[in-house]
C-alpha positions in Angstrom: 241.4 13.9 -180.8 243.1 11.0 -180.6 244.4 10.2 -184.0 244.4 6.2 -183.1 241.0 6.1 -182.1 239.4 2.8 -182.8 235.9 4.1 -182.7 233.9 3.9 -186.0 230.3 5.0 -186.5 227.9 3.6 -189.0 224.6 3.8 -190.0 222.3 1.8 -191.7 219.5 3.7 -194.0 217.2 2.5 -196.4 213.7 2.4 -197.3 211.1 0.1 -195.0 211.4 -3.6 -195.8 215.0 -3.6 -197.1 216.3 -5.7 -194.1 218.1 -2.9 -192.4 217.3 -4.7 -188.7 218.0 -8.4 -190.4 221.6 -6.8 -191.9 222.3 -5.5 -188.1 221.4 -8.9 -186.0 223.7 -11.0 -188.8 226.6 -8.1 -188.5 226.1 -8.8 -184.9 226.1 -12.4 -185.0 228.9 -12.8 -187.6 231.5 -10.6 -185.4 230.5 -12.2 -182.2 228.8 -9.4 -180.5 225.7 -12.2 -179.9 225.7 -15.9 -179.5 222.7 -16.1 -181.8 220.5 -14.3 -184.0 217.1 -12.9 -183.6 213.9 -12.8 -185.3 212.0 -9.9 -186.4 208.9 -12.5 -186.3 209.6 -13.0 -182.8 210.4 -10.1 -181.8 213.7 -10.8 -180.7 216.0 -9.2 -182.6 218.9 -6.7 -180.7 217.0 -3.7 -182.8 213.5 -2.9 -183.2 213.2 -3.5 -179.2 210.0 -1.4 -178.7 206.5 -2.2 -178.1 205.3 0.0 -181.1 208.2 -1.1 -183.3 207.8 -5.0 -182.4 204.0 -4.8 -183.0 204.7 -3.7 -186.5 207.3 -5.8 -187.3 209.1 -2.0 -188.7 211.5 0.2 -186.9 210.0 3.0 -185.5 212.8 4.4 -184.1 216.2 4.7 -184.1 217.9 1.3 -182.4 221.8 1.3 -181.8 224.2 -1.9 -181.2 228.0 -2.4 -180.9 230.0 -4.7 -182.0 234.1 -5.5 -181.9 235.9 -6.4 -185.4 239.4 -6.2 -187.2 240.9 -4.2 -184.0 237.6 -1.3 -184.4 234.9 -0.5 -181.8 231.8 -0.1 -184.4 228.8 1.9 -183.1 225.8 0.8 -185.4 222.6 3.3 -185.6 219.5 1.3 -187.6 217.6 4.1 -188.5 214.0 3.7 -189.0 213.4 3.2 -193.0 209.6 4.3 -193.4 209.6 7.8 -194.9 207.6 8.7 -191.9 210.1 8.4 -189.8 212.7 10.0 -191.6 213.8 12.7 -188.9 214.9 10.1 -186.9 217.0 8.8 -189.5 218.1 12.3 -190.7 219.5 13.1 -187.0 221.2 10.0 -186.7 223.0 9.6 -190.1 224.6 13.3 -188.9 226.4 11.8 -185.8 228.1 9.1 -188.0 231.4 9.0 -189.9 229.8 6.8 -193.0 226.5 5.3 -193.8 224.9 1.9 -195.5 222.0 2.2 -198.0 220.4 -0.9 -197.9 218.4 -1.7 -200.7 216.2 -4.7 -202.3 217.0 -5.7 -205.9 213.6 -4.8 -207.3 214.2 -2.3 -210.4 210.6 -0.9 -209.5 211.8 -0.4 -206.2 215.0 1.5 -206.8 213.3 5.0 -207.0 212.6 5.2 -202.7 216.6 5.7 -202.0 216.5 8.8 -204.2 215.6 11.2 -201.0 217.8 9.4 -198.6 221.0 9.9 -201.6 220.2 13.5 -202.0 220.5 13.7 -198.2 223.5 12.0 -198.2 225.0 13.8 -201.0 223.6 17.5 -199.8 225.6 16.8 -196.3 228.6 15.2 -197.6 228.3 12.1 -195.9 230.1 9.1 -197.3 228.3 6.3 -198.2 228.2 2.4 -199.6 225.1 0.6 -201.0 224.1 -2.4 -200.0 221.9 -4.2 -202.3 220.1 -7.1 -199.8 217.8 -10.0 -200.8 220.2 -11.0 -203.4 218.5 -14.6 -203.7 214.8 -13.1 -204.2 216.5 -10.9 -207.2 214.4 -11.4 -210.7 216.7 -8.7 -212.6 220.3 -8.9 -213.8 223.0 -7.1 -211.6 224.0 -5.1 -214.4 220.4 -3.5 -214.5 220.0 -3.4 -210.6 223.6 -1.0 -210.9 222.7 1.0 -213.7 219.2 1.7 -211.7 221.6 2.7 -208.8 223.2 5.1 -210.9 220.9 6.9 -212.4 219.9 8.4 -208.9 223.3 8.8 -207.8 225.1 12.1 -207.7 228.6 10.4 -207.1 229.6 7.6 -209.2 228.5 3.3 -208.3 231.9 1.9 -207.7 230.9 -2.1 -207.6 233.3 -4.4 -205.4 231.7 -7.5 -206.7 230.5 -9.0 -209.6 227.5 -11.1 -208.6 227.5 -14.8 -210.0 223.5 -16.2 -210.8 220.6 -14.7 -209.4 217.4 -15.6 -207.3 217.7 -19.4 -206.5 220.5 -20.1 -208.8 222.7 -17.1 -206.9 226.0 -19.0 -206.1 228.3 -16.0 -204.5 230.4 -13.4 -206.0 233.8 -12.2 -207.9 235.5 -9.9 -205.6 237.0 -7.4 -208.2 239.7 -6.2 -206.2 241.2 -9.3 -205.8 239.3 -11.0 -208.5 238.7 -14.7 -206.2 235.2 -15.3 -206.4 233.6 -16.7 -203.4 230.5 -18.9 -203.3 228.2 -18.5 -200.4 227.4 -20.9 -197.7 224.6 -20.1 -195.5 224.9 -19.0 -192.2 228.8 -19.4 -192.6 232.3 -17.8 -194.0 232.4 -18.6 -198.2 234.0 -20.9 -200.0 237.3 -19.7 -202.7 236.4 -20.9 -205.9 237.7 -20.4 -209.4 235.8 -17.7 -211.4 233.1 -19.4 -213.4 234.1 -19.7 -217.3 231.4 -18.2 -218.4 231.7 -14.9 -216.0 235.5 -14.3 -216.7 234.7 -11.8 -219.6 231.5 -9.8 -217.4 234.0 -9.8 -214.4 236.9 -8.2 -216.6 234.7 -5.6 -217.5 233.5 -5.0 -214.6 236.9 -4.5 -212.8 237.7 -2.4 -215.7 235.1 0.0 -215.0 235.8 0.3 -211.6 239.7 0.6 -212.4 238.5 3.4 -214.5 236.7 5.2 -211.9 239.1 5.1 -209.4 241.5 6.4 -212.0 239.4 9.8 -212.4 240.8 10.6 -209.0 244.9 9.5 -208.9 246.8 10.3 -212.0 249.0 7.8 -211.1 246.2 5.0 -211.7 245.6 6.6 -215.1 249.2 6.1 -215.7 249.2 2.5 -215.4 245.9 1.8 -216.8 246.8 3.8 -220.1 250.0 2.2 -220.4 248.0 -1.1 -219.8 249.8 -1.7 -216.6 248.4 -4.4 -213.8 248.1 -1.8 -210.5 249.0 -3.1 -207.6 246.3 -4.1 -204.9 247.6 -1.5 -202.1 247.4 1.3 -204.6 244.0 0.3 -205.3 242.5 -0.1 -201.3 244.2 3.1 -201.0 242.5 4.9 -203.9 239.0 2.9 -202.0 239.7 4.6 -198.8 240.7 8.0 -200.0 237.8 8.0 -202.4 235.1 6.9 -200.0 236.3 9.2 -197.1 235.9 12.6 -199.5 232.6 11.2 -200.3 233.8 11.0 -204.3 232.2 7.5 -205.0 229.7 5.3 -203.6 231.5 1.6 -203.2 228.4 -0.7 -203.9 228.1 -4.3 -202.0 225.8 -7.3 -202.0 224.0 -10.4 -199.9 221.5 -12.0 -198.4 221.1 -10.8 -194.3 219.0 -13.5 -193.2 221.7 -16.0 -194.5 224.8 -14.2 -193.7 225.8 -13.8 -197.0 228.2 -11.1 -198.2 228.0 -9.8 -194.4 231.5 -10.6 -193.6 232.8 -9.4 -196.6 230.8 -5.6 -195.6 232.3 -5.9 -192.3 235.5 -6.1 -193.8 235.1 -3.1 -196.3 233.7 -1.3 -193.4 236.7 -1.4 -191.0 239.1 -1.0 -194.2 237.6 1.8 -195.7 235.0 4.2 -193.3 236.6 7.1 -192.8 238.4 7.8 -188.9 236.0 9.7 -186.8 238.5 13.0 -187.1 237.5 13.2 -191.5 234.3 14.3 -190.5 235.2 16.6 -187.2 237.9 18.2 -189.6 234.6 18.7 -192.0 232.8 20.5 -189.1 236.3 23.1 -188.6 236.7 20.6 -185.1 240.4 19.4 -184.5 241.5 18.3 -181.6 242.2 21.4 -179.6 239.7 23.4 -177.4 236.8 21.8 -175.0 234.5 19.0 -175.2 232.2 19.4 -178.0 229.0 16.9 -178.0 226.4 16.6 -180.6 222.4 15.4 -179.9 221.0 12.4 -182.0 218.1 11.5 -180.5 216.4 11.4 -177.0 215.1 9.2 -175.0 213.1 8.6 -172.2 213.3 5.2 -170.5 211.0 3.8 -167.3 214.3 3.6 -165.1 216.8 5.8 -166.5 214.7 8.7 -167.6 216.0 10.9 -170.1 218.9 9.6 -172.1 220.2 12.1 -174.8 222.1 9.9 -177.6 225.2 12.2 -178.5 228.2 11.8 -180.8 231.0 13.5 -178.9 233.0 15.6 -181.6 236.1 16.8 -179.5 237.5 16.4 -176.1 236.0 13.7 -173.6 232.4 13.6 -171.6 232.5 12.0 -168.5 230.0 11.8 -165.0 229.7 15.7 -164.2 231.0 17.2 -166.9 229.3 20.5 -167.7 228.0 20.8 -171.4 226.2 24.1 -171.8 225.3 24.3 -168.2 224.0 20.8 -168.0 226.1 18.5 -165.7 226.4 15.0 -167.3 224.6 12.7 -164.8 225.9 9.2 -166.7 227.6 8.3 -169.7 226.2 4.7 -171.4 226.8 2.5 -173.6 223.9 1.1 -176.0 223.2 -2.0 -177.1 219.7 -2.5 -178.2 217.4 -1.7 -175.5 220.2 -2.3 -172.6 222.2 0.5 -171.4 226.1 -0.4 -170.0 227.6 2.6 -167.8 231.0 3.0 -169.1 231.7 6.1 -166.8 233.4 8.6 -169.5 234.0 8.2 -173.4 236.4 10.3 -175.8 236.2 12.1 -179.0 234.5 9.9 -181.9 232.2 7.8 -179.8 228.8 7.5 -179.9 227.3 7.5 -176.4 224.4 8.0 -174.0 224.4 11.1 -171.6 221.9 11.3 -168.6 219.8 13.8 -167.4 220.4 16.6 -169.8 216.9 18.2 -169.6 217.5 21.1 -171.7 219.2 19.0 -174.7 216.8 19.0 -178.0 217.6 16.7 -181.0 220.4 18.4 -182.9 221.5 20.9 -180.6 225.8 21.5 -179.9 226.4 21.4 -176.5 230.1 22.5 -175.3 231.7 22.5 -172.1 233.6 26.0 -173.4 232.4 28.9 -176.2 229.4 27.8 -178.3 229.9 25.6 -181.5 227.3 25.6 -184.7 227.4 22.4 -186.3 225.0 21.1 -189.1 221.2 20.5 -188.1 219.0 17.8 -189.3 216.6 19.1 -191.7 213.2 19.9 -190.6 210.7 17.9 -191.9 207.4 19.6 -192.3 204.2 18.3 -190.9 202.2 16.6 -193.3 199.2 14.7 -191.4 197.1 15.7 -188.3 194.8 13.8 -185.5 192.8 15.9 -183.5 193.4 14.8 -179.9 191.4 14.4 -176.8 192.6 12.4 -173.4 190.0 9.2 -173.2 189.8 9.9 -169.7 188.8 13.4 -168.9 190.9 12.6 -165.5 194.2 12.4 -167.6 193.8 15.7 -169.6 196.2 17.3 -166.4 199.3 15.0 -167.1 198.9 15.2 -171.1 200.8 18.0 -171.6 203.6 16.6 -170.0 203.6 13.4 -171.7 203.3 15.7 -175.1 206.5 17.7 -173.9 208.4 14.2 -173.7 206.8 12.6 -176.7 207.7 15.7 -179.2 211.5 15.7 -177.4 211.8 11.9 -178.6 210.5 12.9 -182.2 210.8 16.5 -183.2 209.0 15.5 -186.0 205.8 15.6 -184.3 203.5 18.7 -183.4 201.3 20.0 -180.7 199.6 23.1 -182.2 196.1 24.2 -180.6 193.4 25.5 -183.4 192.1 28.8 -182.3 189.3 29.1 -184.7 188.3 25.1 -183.9 189.7 24.6 -180.1 191.0 21.8 -181.3 194.4 19.9 -180.0 196.1 19.0 -183.1 198.9 16.2 -183.1 201.0 17.2 -186.4 203.4 14.6 -188.3 204.3 12.4 -191.5 201.4 10.6 -191.9 198.7 8.1 -190.2 201.1 5.6 -188.9 203.7 8.2 -187.7 200.8 9.3 -185.4 199.3 6.1 -184.6 202.8 4.9 -183.1 202.5 8.1 -180.7 199.4 7.5 -180.0 200.6 3.9 -178.7 203.8 5.5 -176.8 201.9 8.2 -175.0 199.6 4.9 -173.8 202.4 2.3 -173.1 205.4 4.9 -172.1 203.3 7.4 -170.4 200.2 5.6 -169.5 198.3 8.0 -171.0 195.6 7.2 -173.9 194.3 10.0 -176.2 191.3 9.7 -178.6 191.9 10.7 -182.1 189.5 12.9 -184.2 189.8 14.0 -187.7 190.6 18.1 -187.4 187.8 20.3 -188.1 188.4 22.7 -191.2 188.0 26.3 -190.1 185.8 27.3 -192.6 184.4 31.2 -192.2 181.7 32.9 -193.8 181.0 35.7 -195.7 178.3 38.1 -197.0 177.2 38.8 -200.9 174.5 41.3 -200.6 174.2 44.7 -198.7 171.3 45.1 -196.0 170.4 47.5 -193.1 169.2 46.3 -189.7 167.7 47.6 -186.6 168.4 46.0 -183.0 166.5 47.3 -179.7 167.9 45.7 -176.2 165.0 46.7 -173.3 164.7 45.6 -169.4 162.7 46.6 -167.2 163.4 45.2 -163.7 163.0 47.9 -160.7 166.1 50.5 -160.5 167.9 50.9 -163.4 167.0 49.4 -166.5 168.7 48.6 -169.9 168.0 50.1 -173.4 170.1 50.3 -176.6 168.8 50.7 -179.7 171.0 51.0 -183.0 170.6 51.5 -187.0 173.4 49.9 -188.6 174.2 48.9 -192.4 175.8 45.6 -192.7 178.0 45.1 -196.5 180.3 43.1 -198.0 184.3 43.7 -198.5 186.4 42.5 -201.1 188.2 39.1 -199.6 191.1 39.3 -197.4 189.5 42.6 -195.9 188.2 41.2 -192.6 186.0 43.8 -190.7 185.6 47.1 -191.0 183.6 49.6 -188.6 182.4 52.6 -189.3 180.2 55.7 -187.0 178.1 57.6 -189.0 175.8 59.0 -186.3 175.1 62.6 -186.6 173.3 64.9 -183.8 174.6 62.5 -180.8 171.3 59.9 -181.4 173.9 57.6 -179.8 176.3 59.1 -177.3 180.0 59.0 -178.5 181.1 57.1 -175.3 178.7 53.8 -176.3 180.5 54.0 -179.8 183.0 51.1 -178.6 180.5 49.0 -177.4 178.5 48.6 -180.6 181.8 48.2 -182.5 182.5 45.3 -179.4 179.3 43.9 -180.3 179.9 43.4 -183.4 182.7 42.2 -183.2 181.3 39.7 -180.8 178.5 38.3 -182.8 180.8 37.9 -186.3 182.2 35.5 -184.3 179.2 32.8 -185.1 177.3 33.7 -188.5 174.0 32.4 -189.6 176.0 29.2 -191.2 177.3 28.8 -188.0 181.2 30.4 -188.8 183.2 33.3 -188.3 182.1 36.0 -190.3 185.1 37.9 -192.6 185.1 40.9 -195.3 182.4 42.4 -193.3 181.6 46.3 -192.6 179.3 47.3 -190.0 178.1 50.8 -190.1 176.2 52.8 -187.2 174.1 55.2 -188.5 171.6 55.8 -186.3 169.7 54.8 -182.8 168.4 55.7 -180.1 169.8 56.2 -176.0 168.2 56.5 -172.6 169.8 59.4 -169.9 169.4 56.1 -167.0 168.6 53.3 -168.7 171.3 53.3 -171.5 174.7 51.4 -171.0 177.7 49.9 -172.9 176.2 46.4 -172.1 172.8 47.7 -173.8 173.9 48.8 -176.8 176.1 45.9 -177.7 173.1 43.5 -176.8 171.2 45.7 -179.5 173.9 45.4 -182.1 173.7 41.7 -182.0 170.2 41.7 -182.0 170.7 44.0 -185.6 173.3 41.5 -187.0 170.8 38.3 -186.1 168.0 39.8 -187.7 170.3 41.2 -191.0 173.0 38.6 -191.9 170.8 36.1 -192.9 169.4 38.9 -195.6 172.8 39.1 -196.7 173.0 35.9 -198.8 175.4 34.8 -196.7 178.1 31.9 -198.1 180.4 29.9 -197.0 184.5 30.0 -197.3 186.8 27.3 -197.3 191.1 27.9 -196.6 193.3 27.6 -199.7 196.7 26.4 -199.5 199.3 26.7 -201.5 201.1 23.7 -202.0 204.3 22.2 -203.8 204.2 18.7 -204.4 207.9 16.7 -205.6 207.6 13.4 -207.1 209.4 11.1 -209.2 208.9 12.3 -212.8 207.1 8.7 -213.7 204.7 9.6 -211.2 203.8 13.4 -212.1 200.5 12.1 -214.5 198.8 10.5 -211.5 199.8 13.7 -208.9 198.5 16.1 -211.3 195.1 13.9 -211.4 195.3 13.8 -207.8 195.7 17.4 -207.4 192.6 17.6 -210.0 190.8 14.8 -207.5 190.7 17.1 -204.7 189.2 20.2 -206.1 192.7 21.6 -206.9 194.1 24.2 -209.2 197.7 23.8 -211.0 199.3 26.3 -211.6 202.1 24.3 -213.3 204.9 21.7 -212.9 209.1 21.7 -213.5 211.5 20.0 -213.2 212.6 20.0 -209.4 216.2 21.5 -208.9 219.1 19.4 -208.0 216.6 16.1 -208.1 217.6 14.3 -211.4 214.6 12.6 -212.1 211.9 14.8 -210.0 209.1 17.2 -210.8 207.6 19.6 -208.9 204.1 20.6 -209.2 202.3 23.7 -207.6 198.7 23.9 -207.1 196.3 25.7 -205.2 194.2 23.0 -202.7 191.3 23.5 -200.3 192.4 22.7 -196.8 188.9 20.4 -196.7 190.6 18.2 -199.4 194.2 18.0 -197.6 193.7 15.3 -194.5 194.8 12.0 -196.7 196.9 14.0 -199.4 200.0 12.2 -198.2 198.7 9.1 -198.2 197.3 9.2 -201.4 200.7 10.7 -203.0 203.0 8.0 -200.9 200.5 5.5 -202.4 200.9 6.0 -206.0 204.7 7.2 -205.6 206.2 4.1 -204.4 206.1 6.1 -200.8 208.3 8.9 -202.2 206.2 11.6 -202.6 206.0 14.2 -200.6 204.7 18.2 -200.4 205.0 21.2 -198.5 202.2 24.0 -198.2 201.3 27.3 -196.5 197.9 29.3 -196.1 196.8 31.2 -199.3 193.6 32.8 -199.2 189.6 31.8 -198.8 187.4 31.5 -201.5 183.4 30.3 -201.7 183.1 26.6 -201.2 180.8 25.4 -204.2 176.8 25.2 -203.4 176.8 21.5 -204.1 178.9 21.4 -201.1 178.1 24.0 -198.9 175.2 22.7 -197.7 176.2 19.7 -196.8 178.9 21.2 -194.5 176.8 23.5 -192.7 174.8 20.8 -192.0 177.6 18.3 -190.5 178.9 21.5 -188.6 174.8 22.2 -186.8 175.3 18.2 -185.8 178.5 18.1 -184.4 177.2 21.7 -182.4 173.9 20.1 -181.3 
């Protein structure tokens, strides 16, 4: 890798509504990349260019833009903030040199950044915090910092001390230079004397900053112990070193929609963000060897086809380069919805490569030996729609559209439910799926109708009985004849189906016994309540046959008659699937989450502190699948959007009598 590369890659992440897209627009404006700022309300920003994002005025996928400043070339990946699109954010951040976490100055909303900080810490990704919308803050700056300290596993390192707050926001004191700056809307700040009433607080904040840095630098510690003023160069050196090593989290503040504090943030990025080789070294990729790139996201564009956004970790790539047996069909730099053909890209750059049809998000592609790189965590699906083509003529192209949709967004999963015969589209929540359906219509001209998924209920029996079935038919020539006597009895839960032949004396010839078992299996696919019958044993103990007219079909039909008559006499009961669910929430919301589980007819098995998540709890429970559809919606509503869960099938159990009849009646209506 070239030692003097000018490339820097930064991700903007943070909760929805924090102002990331507005911050990107301001960064582009103050660095001269655009001559006029766009507006989210007007749909004119560089980021959020898709129809789905502009319709909702929120980010629904990663946006890419570039700007040059201070002799460096920045690529910024603006990641969606909604937790429903977090897979896109995770994948993009892994390809960046650093991340800027954008937060709002609201104490009650700080908790929503906890999962993002956890992700960044787990992957040792250097990151900064930018407290946006400081003109709306009702909290003291020191309280905001303390709230963030409670969430961060790394020490916070404020670079600024706020002067005023809310409507009285004046500016800040730079804790490195000790200069005070007064904000000027849309323009660079003015240097002013430090207000006398803030001198003591500024000195305390500066001392805390230096002491935090001194924990990582013995020379600085010595100077502080000797009450000597450390030189600015040493402070700046320690700021760069500790961020590069992901030892501290620098904090900045401002008002992005008024360009306040944005120039200072850009300066800090230019000065402190690690060079691309730092992250490459972390992955064991030095400058020697073939080209290695990692796919951060796949895009399908109307005229350009498939583009794969990649980080070039080592070597260089150009049109015609072969990566993992795929030939690059073009190299592009993205700027919002625009693509610029740049022909080639070197190590450290983030670009889009064309025609890598087999490339998947997270994949490491190389020109030589295979390389393993950290993969983005795969978020588990938590919400589903059953989907059908609104136009039957679109059914043929629906599968191809689904393939492209899930290639763009790996958090979407298509599943065919074998028992309910429904096609399920799984995702992270209702908004996630609604956006996916709109994308199908807007990009692929396929309209899909969503429905609530059906629960795969089953039924079993509680009593034992005997039943007789006969099938007889004469129509000239060979007829049909089969006669069986069977015993039906319940089995323990989970034992499935058992068949036993108890015939003695050849009343049913041996060659017809398999037909009896096959007839039983077929008929049990739909019991008297309308659902597959499980945990039942069928024993053939007697019957009759005709030497000419008996055949396998006759005995299958006779068995079906016997079961049709016998099953209703066995006290059939409805069974529902029970899921094992692990819910994660901040401790402040544990009580509400427990109430939610109880309200879903759930059985709470216990809860405990979540490992490696400071202040979070993990609840273990069993919940009926029929109650799960909107669990994630309600859970996020009661936990500031932070709660999540994982689930797996556990067992079937009887449905309470008060609910069973309504379920059966509704099923019969749908089947009619």
